[in-house]
C-alpha positions as CSV (number, residue, x, y, z in Angstrom):
1,M,203.5,99.1,122.6
2,R,200.5,98.2,120.5
3,A,199.9,99.8,117.2
4,S,196.3,100.5,118.4
5,E,197.8,103.0,121.0
6,L,199.1,105.2,118.1
7,R,196.7,107.4,116.3
8,P,196.7,108.8,112.8
9,P,197.7,111.3,111.4
10,K,201.4,111.3,112.2
11,M,203.0,114.0,114.3
12,A,205.5,116.1,112.5
13,F,208.7,116.8,114.5
14,Q,210.2,120.1,113.5
15,K,213.4,122.0,114.3
16,R,214.0,125.7,114.1
17,S,215.9,127.1,111.1
18,D,216.9,130.8,111.5
19,S,217.8,132.9,108.4
20,Q,218.0,136.5,107.4
21,D,215.3,138.3,105.4
22,A,216.0,140.8,102.6
23,L,216.4,143.7,105.1
24,G,218.9,141.8,107.3
25,G,216.4,140.9,110.0
26,Q,216.1,137.5,111.6
27,K,213.5,135.2,110.2
28,T,212.5,132.0,112.0
29,N,211.2,129.0,110.0
30,W,210.3,125.5,111.2
31,V,211.5,122.5,109.1
32,T,210.0,119.1,109.5
33,V,212.8,116.6,110.4
34,F,210.6,113.5,110.5
35,T,207.0,112.3,111.2
36,E,205.9,109.5,113.5
37,W,202.7,107.8,114.7
38,V,202.0,108.9,118.3
39,G,199.6,108.5,121.2
40,I,198.8,111.6,123.2
41,E,197.6,111.7,126.8
42,P,197.0,114.8,128.9
43,L,198.8,114.9,132.2
44,S,197.8,118.2,133.8
45,G,196.6,121.7,133.1
46,R,197.1,125.1,134.8
47,E,196.4,128.8,134.3
48,L,199.1,131.4,134.5
49,F,198.4,135.1,135.5
50,A,201.0,137.4,134.1
51,A,200.7,141.0,133.0
52,Q,196.9,141.0,133.6
53,A,196.5,138.2,131.0
54,V,195.4,134.7,131.6
55,N,197.3,132.0,129.8
56,S,196.6,128.3,130.0
57,E,199.1,125.5,129.6
58,V,198.3,121.7,129.3
59,T,201.1,119.2,129.8
60,Y,201.1,115.9,127.8
61,T,202.8,112.6,127.5
62,I,203.4,111.7,123.9
63,K,204.1,108.0,123.3
64,T,205.8,106.7,120.2
65,R,208.2,104.1,118.9
66,Y,211.9,104.5,119.4
67,R,213.9,106.3,116.8
68,A,217.6,107.1,117.0
69,E,216.7,110.8,117.0
70,F,215.1,110.4,120.4
71,A,218.3,109.1,122.1
72,D,219.6,112.6,122.9
73,P,217.2,114.4,125.2
74,R,218.9,117.8,124.6
75,A,218.4,117.4,120.8
76,V,214.8,116.4,121.3
77,A,214.1,119.5,123.5
78,A,215.1,121.6,120.5
79,L,212.2,120.2,118.5
80,R,208.5,120.9,118.5
81,G,205.7,118.6,117.5
82,V,202.8,119.5,115.2
83,Y,199.7,117.4,115.3
84,K,196.4,118.3,113.6
85,G,197.5,121.9,113.5
86,R,198.3,122.0,117.3
87,I,201.8,122.9,118.4
88,F,203.5,121.0,121.2
89,N,206.6,122.4,122.9
90,I,208.8,119.4,123.7
91,H,210.7,119.4,127.0
92,T,212.4,116.0,127.1
93,S,212.3,112.4,125.9
94,I,212.4,109.2,128.1
95,I,213.4,105.9,126.6
96,V,211.1,103.4,128.4
97,D,213.0,100.5,130.1
98,E,216.1,101.4,128.0
99,R,215.1,98.8,125.5
100,N,214.9,101.1,122.4
101,R,211.3,100.2,121.7
102,E,209.2,102.9,123.2
103,V,209.8,106.6,123.9
104,Q,207.7,108.9,126.2
105,I,208.0,112.6,125.3
106,L,207.0,115.2,127.9
107,A,205.5,118.2,126.1
108,S,203.2,121.2,126.7
109,E,200.7,123.1,124.7
110,S,200.2,126.7,125.5
111,L,196.8,128.1,125.0
112,N,196.4,131.9,124.9
113,D,193.1,133.5,125.5
114,G,193.6,136.3,123.2
């Protein structure tokens, strides 16, 4: 993987942190675990019709360098990516050629029309 394929700024990989608020209710926060240079390529897009609302979803491949955090696909699926204010829901990670050099992450970005 060439460095020119990765674009600034870095993507923040975050995990969910649940806590209780002062009234005992559940409060969800996202905590940044690490940041990494990435290359983002769109794969497909689709529109979903549910409850008389139109929602769009775009699927992406996110390429980055290997990190030990990417070795467990289940742990990666619990993360989300934040890039330039956009939120990517991560589905899985694939270690390319099993050489521990490059990782492809399959993610989606949901776009709501209102």
